[in-house]
MDTraj code that builds the backbone (N, CA, C; nanometers):
import mdtraj as md
import numpy as np

residues = "MET GLN LEU ASP ARG ASN PHE VAL LYS SER LEU SER PRO ALA LEU ALA ASP VAL LEU PRO HIS GLY GLY ILE LYS ALA ILE ALA ASP LYS ILE GLY CYS ILE SER LEU THR ALA ARG HIS ALA ILE HIS GLY ALA SER THR ASN GLU THR VAL VAL LYS GLU ALA LEU LYS SER ILE LEU GLN LEU ASN GLY ASN ILE GLU ALA ILE LEU GLU LYS VAL PRO ARG GLN THR LEU GLU LYS LEU ARG GLU GLU LEU ARG LEU GLU SER LEU GLY THR THR PRO".split()
xyz = np.array([
    [6.8567, 3.2548, 1.9744],
    [6.9426, 3.3019, 1.8679],
    [7.0688, 3.1973, 1.8813],
    [7.1043, 3.1407, 1.7912],
    [7.2376, 3.0600, 1.7781],
    [7.3477, 3.1524, 1.7577],
    [7.4499, 3.1065, 1.8073],
    [7.5619, 3.1877, 1.7898],
    [7.6682, 3.1196, 1.6887],
    [7.5990, 3.0869, 1.5799],
    [7.6616, 3.0193, 1.4663],
    [7.7441, 3.1034, 1.3699],
    [7.7780, 3.0458, 1.2670],
    [7.8666, 3.1266, 1.1804],
    [7.7814, 3.2291, 1.0892],
    [7.6661, 3.1977, 1.0828],
    [7.5823, 3.2946, 1.0016],
    [7.5622, 3.4251, 1.0902],
    [7.5386, 3.4102, 1.2183],
    [7.5293, 3.5263, 1.3350],
    [7.6688, 3.6059, 1.3182],
    [7.7767, 3.5192, 1.3350],
    [7.8934, 3.5925, 1.3369],
    [7.9311, 3.6735, 1.2149],
    [7.9038, 3.6116, 1.0983],
    [7.9288, 3.6810, 0.9816],
    [7.8100, 3.8077, 0.9613],
    [7.7085, 3.8254, 1.0345],
    [7.6065, 3.9285, 1.0200],
    [7.6548, 4.0353, 1.1020],
    [7.7618, 4.0263, 1.1933],
    [7.7837, 4.1155, 1.2803],
    [7.8540, 4.2346, 1.2230],
    [7.8176, 4.3652, 1.2606],
    [7.9079, 4.4872, 1.2011],
    [7.9038, 4.5820, 1.3186],
    [8.0342, 4.6104, 1.3484],
    [8.1567, 4.5658, 1.3141],
    [8.1787, 4.4255, 1.3340],
    [8.2758, 4.3609, 1.2546],
    [8.3124, 4.2150, 1.2905],
    [8.3778, 4.2022, 1.4165],
    [8.3460, 4.0971, 1.4670],
    [8.3705, 4.0397, 1.6006],
    [8.5308, 4.0411, 1.6187],
    [8.5938, 3.9975, 1.5102],
    [8.7345, 4.0159, 1.5221],
    [8.8070, 4.1577, 1.5238],
    [8.7113, 4.2486, 1.4652],
    [8.7464, 4.3788, 1.4692],
    [8.7611, 4.4570, 1.6111],
    [8.6727, 4.4143, 1.7020],
    [8.6437, 4.4711, 1.8234],
    [8.7254, 4.3938, 1.9346],
    [8.7829, 4.2636, 1.9160],
    [8.8452, 4.2003, 2.0267],
    [8.9740, 4.2804, 2.0391],
    [9.0181, 4.2806, 2.1656],
    [9.1660, 4.3357, 2.1945],
    [9.2728, 4.2542, 2.1171],
    [9.3951, 4.3195, 2.1089],
    [9.5115, 4.2475, 2.0630],
    [9.5218, 4.1270, 2.1491],
    [9.5599, 4.0162, 2.0714],
    [9.5595, 3.8834, 2.1324],
    [9.4611, 3.8196, 2.1936],
    [9.3482, 3.8707, 2.1527],
    [9.2162, 3.8077, 2.2056],
    [9.1748, 3.6700, 2.1515],
    [9.2001, 3.6433, 2.0367],
    [9.1938, 3.5140, 1.9805],
    [9.2791, 3.4130, 2.0390],
    [9.3997, 3.4344, 2.0556],
    [9.4868, 3.3493, 2.1323],
    [9.4342, 3.3165, 2.2864],
    [9.3988, 3.4447, 2.3292],
    [9.3667, 3.4237, 2.4810],
    [9.2339, 3.3329, 2.4879],
    [9.1484, 3.3487, 2.4101],
    [9.0413, 3.2576, 2.4001],
    [9.0593, 3.1224, 2.3790],
    [9.1400, 3.0997, 2.2783],
    [9.1976, 2.9540, 2.2449],
    [9.2594, 2.8975, 2.3759],
    [9.3342, 2.9630, 2.4362],
    [9.4100, 2.9221, 2.5567],
    [9.2956, 2.8908, 2.6718],
    [9.2136, 2.9763, 2.6922],
    [9.1111, 2.9705, 2.7887],
    [9.0324, 2.8503, 2.7726],
    [8.9748, 2.8173, 2.6710],
    [8.8749, 2.7226, 2.6310],
    [8.9566, 2.5890, 2.5935],
    [9.0933, 2.5881, 2.5696],
    [9.1530, 2.4604, 2.5323],
    [9.1721, 2.4308, 2.3874],
    [9.1414, 2.5136, 2.3092],
    [9.1433, 2.4742, 2.1668],
    [9.2779, 2.5386, 2.0933],
    [9.2940, 2.5137, 1.9675],
    [9.4115, 2.5698, 1.9038],
    [9.3677, 2.7103, 1.8621],
    [9.4585, 2.8060, 1.8287],
    [9.4362, 2.9240, 1.7816],
    [9.3351, 2.9313, 1.6521],
    [9.3893, 2.8358, 1.5760],
    [9.3117, 2.8440, 1.4369],
    [9.1559, 2.8116, 1.4436],
    [9.1385, 2.7208, 1.5529],
    [8.9880, 2.7029, 1.5563],
    [8.9122, 2.8118, 1.6146],
    [8.9681, 2.8718, 1.7073],
    [8.9315, 3.0056, 1.7517],
    [8.8950, 3.1193, 1.6568],
    [9.0120, 3.1292, 1.5683],
    [9.0137, 3.2206, 1.4497],
    [8.9145, 3.1849, 1.3589],
    [8.8919, 3.0797, 1.3042],
    [8.7870, 3.0408, 1.2313],
    [8.6568, 3.0747, 1.2724],
    [8.6216, 3.0532, 1.4010],
    [8.4945, 3.0848, 1.4650],
    [8.4624, 3.2265, 1.4814],
    [8.5725, 3.3149, 1.5186],
    [8.5595, 3.4477, 1.5356],
    [8.5452, 3.5145, 1.3837],
    [8.5926, 3.4488, 1.2852],
    [8.5693, 3.5245, 1.1380],
    [8.4382, 3.4557, 1.0699],
    [8.3798, 3.3667, 1.1578],
    [8.2645, 3.3176, 1.0756],
    [8.2735, 3.1963, 0.9741],
    [8.4078, 3.1407, 0.9735],
    [8.4293, 3.0389, 0.8801],
    [8.3842, 2.9110, 0.9348],
    [8.3671, 2.8848, 1.0609],
    [8.2980, 2.7926, 1.1224],
    [8.2186, 2.8111, 1.2389],
    [8.1649, 2.7184, 1.2981],
    [8.0620, 2.7361, 1.4223],
    [8.1221, 2.6810, 1.5349],
    [8.1560, 2.7615, 1.6427],
    [8.1969, 2.7110, 1.7621],
    [8.1394, 2.8056, 1.8741],
    [8.0150, 2.7792, 1.9304],
    [7.9334, 2.8627, 2.0207],
    [8.0262, 2.8916, 2.1409],
    [8.1073, 2.7922, 2.2025],
    [8.2145, 2.8252, 2.3083],
    [8.3021, 2.9371, 2.2775],
    [8.3530, 2.9407, 2.1619],
    [8.4525, 3.0367, 2.1226],
    [8.3681, 3.1857, 2.1034],
    [8.2648, 3.1921, 2.0473],
    [8.1915, 3.2919, 2.0214],
    [8.1591, 3.3586, 2.1633],
    [8.0958, 3.2766, 2.2583],
    [8.0509, 3.3123, 2.3900],
    [8.1682, 3.3823, 2.4618],
    [8.2875, 3.3131, 2.4518],
    [8.4110, 3.3778, 2.5165],
    [8.4563, 3.5048, 2.4581],
    [8.4332, 3.5237, 2.3158],
    [8.4805, 3.6611, 2.2604],
    [8.3656, 3.7649, 2.3042],
    [8.2429, 3.7264, 2.3114],
    [8.1512, 3.8204, 2.3611],
    [8.1937, 3.8576, 2.4883],
    [8.2108, 3.7603, 2.5896],
    [8.2501, 3.7992, 2.7175],
    [8.3698, 3.8857, 2.7315],
    [8.4720, 3.8634, 2.6415],
    [8.5918, 3.9680, 2.6194],
    [8.5341, 4.0962, 2.5868],
    [8.4645, 4.1167, 2.5004],
    [8.4010, 4.2398, 2.4579],
    [8.3454, 4.3010, 2.5598],
    [8.2534, 4.2360, 2.6368],
    [8.1716, 4.3030, 2.7496],
    [8.2707, 4.3378, 2.8547],
    [8.3864, 4.2749, 2.8774],
    [8.4789, 4.3334, 2.9772],
    [8.5690, 4.4406, 2.9517],
    [8.5931, 4.4531, 2.7932],
    [8.6661, 4.5525, 2.7417],
    [8.5699, 4.6766, 2.7501],
    [8.4423, 4.6590, 2.7212],
    [8.3343, 4.7792, 2.7313],
    [8.3401, 4.8191, 2.8542],
    [8.3311, 4.7359, 2.9500],
    [8.3243, 4.7810, 3.0997],
    [8.4520, 4.8698, 3.1386],
    [8.5636, 4.8377, 3.0994],
    [8.6835, 4.9000, 3.1319],
    [8.6681, 5.0457, 3.0584],
    [8.6124, 5.0311, 2.9374],
    [8.6207, 5.1593, 2.8695],
    [8.5122, 5.2630, 2.9302],
    [8.3938, 5.2246, 2.9555],
    [8.2979, 5.2844, 3.0522],
    [8.3630, 5.3496, 3.1646],
    [8.4379, 5.2538, 3.2335],
    [8.5021, 5.3046, 3.3806],
    [8.5889, 5.4343, 3.3320],
    [8.6673, 5.4274, 3.2279],
    [8.7551, 5.5466, 3.2052],
    [8.6682, 5.6621, 3.1509],
    [8.5630, 5.6323, 3.0679],
    [8.4898, 5.7424, 3.0209],
    [8.4056, 5.8297, 3.1217],
    [8.3664, 5.7512, 3.2266],
    [8.2939, 5.8024, 3.3377],
    [8.3948, 5.9046, 3.4135],
    [8.5249, 5.8888, 3.4182],
    [8.5830, 5.9850, 3.4909],
    [8.6411, 6.1197, 3.4044],
    [8.6030, 6.1078, 3.2595],
    [8.6403, 6.2239, 3.1958],
    [8.5284, 6.3272, 3.1969],
    [8.5797, 6.4457, 3.2134],
    [8.4609, 6.5471, 3.2383],
    [8.3673, 6.5401, 3.1200],
    [8.2222, 6.5667, 3.1490],
    [8.1332, 6.5559, 3.0540],
    [8.1655, 6.6618, 2.9218],
    [8.2000, 6.7660, 2.9560],
    [8.2110, 6.8811, 2.8611],
    [8.3219, 6.8228, 2.7531],
    [8.4265, 6.7646, 2.8020],
    [8.5375, 6.7141, 2.7300],
    [8.4899, 6.5990, 2.6282],
    [8.3916, 6.5197, 2.6975],
    [8.3473, 6.3995, 2.6108],
    [8.2587, 6.4565, 2.4824],
    [8.1774, 6.5527, 2.5264],
    [8.0893, 6.6208, 2.4274],
    [8.1631, 6.6843, 2.3155],
    [8.2770, 6.7633, 2.3437],
    [8.3777, 6.8218, 2.2462],
    [8.4317, 6.7103, 2.1810],
    [8.4759, 6.6029, 2.2184],
    [8.5379, 6.5007, 2.1555],
    [8.4390, 6.4126, 2.0635],
    [8.3258, 6.4046, 2.1035],
    [8.2051, 6.3403, 2.0104],
    [8.1830, 6.4420, 1.8917],
    [8.1863, 6.5655, 1.9098],
    [8.1622, 6.6562, 1.8005],
    [8.2672, 6.6541, 1.7122],
    [8.4050, 6.6403, 1.7522],
    [8.5117, 6.6310, 1.6770],
    [8.5049, 6.5067, 1.5849],
    [8.4670, 6.4024, 1.6500],
    [8.4389, 6.2840, 1.5799],
    [8.3356, 6.2844, 1.4623],
    [8.2495, 6.3524, 1.4974],
    [8.1235, 6.3658, 1.4088],
    [8.1677, 6.4594, 1.3020],
    [8.2347, 6.5489, 1.3229],
    [8.2964, 6.6325, 1.2001],
    [8.3999, 6.5571, 1.1214],
    [8.4853, 6.4723, 1.1774],
    [8.5695, 6.3986, 1.1031],
    [8.4979, 6.3044, 1.0165],
    [8.4035, 6.2368, 1.0693],
    [8.3257, 6.1421, 0.9971],
    [8.2607, 6.1966, 0.8732],
    [8.2406, 6.3385, 0.8689],
    [8.1732, 6.4223, 0.7780],
    [8.2906, 6.4754, 0.6669],
    [8.3982, 6.4548, 0.7221],
    [8.5251, 6.5040, 0.6249],
    [8.5582, 6.6515, 0.6442],
    [8.5095, 6.7141, 0.7591],
    [8.5473, 6.8453, 0.7850],
    [8.6393, 6.8336, 0.9353],
    [8.7021, 6.9541, 0.9426],
    [8.7894, 6.9489, 1.0602],
    [8.7240, 7.0693, 1.1588],
    [8.7340, 7.0457, 1.2814],
    [8.6967, 7.1437, 1.3708],
    [8.7696, 7.2772, 1.3773],
])
top = md.Topology()
chain = top.add_chain()
for i, resn in enumerate(residues, 1):
    res = top.add_residue(resn, chain, resSeq=i)
    for name in ("N", "CA", "C"):
        top.add_atom(name, md.element.get_by_symbol(name[0]), res)
traj = md.Trajectory(xyz[None], top)
């Protein structure tokens, strides 16, 4: 699979929505391009596989950090929070 603009546009949630704050600038700085180039690739306006790969690595790192935190939360607390989120998504309150 190519990491082209069509791939980026097909993602849901959008790649830009899951990058951490400052992620686009950090990617641009890391690979040596201007922020606008990175922004266009992240939003699917252009194809730049290097930018997309760095974005995916950033998300993997973020996911790993989130998993490390969640592993330390008691299971019962996580289950309760998941249920609260489920009810909120249905428009009801616990």
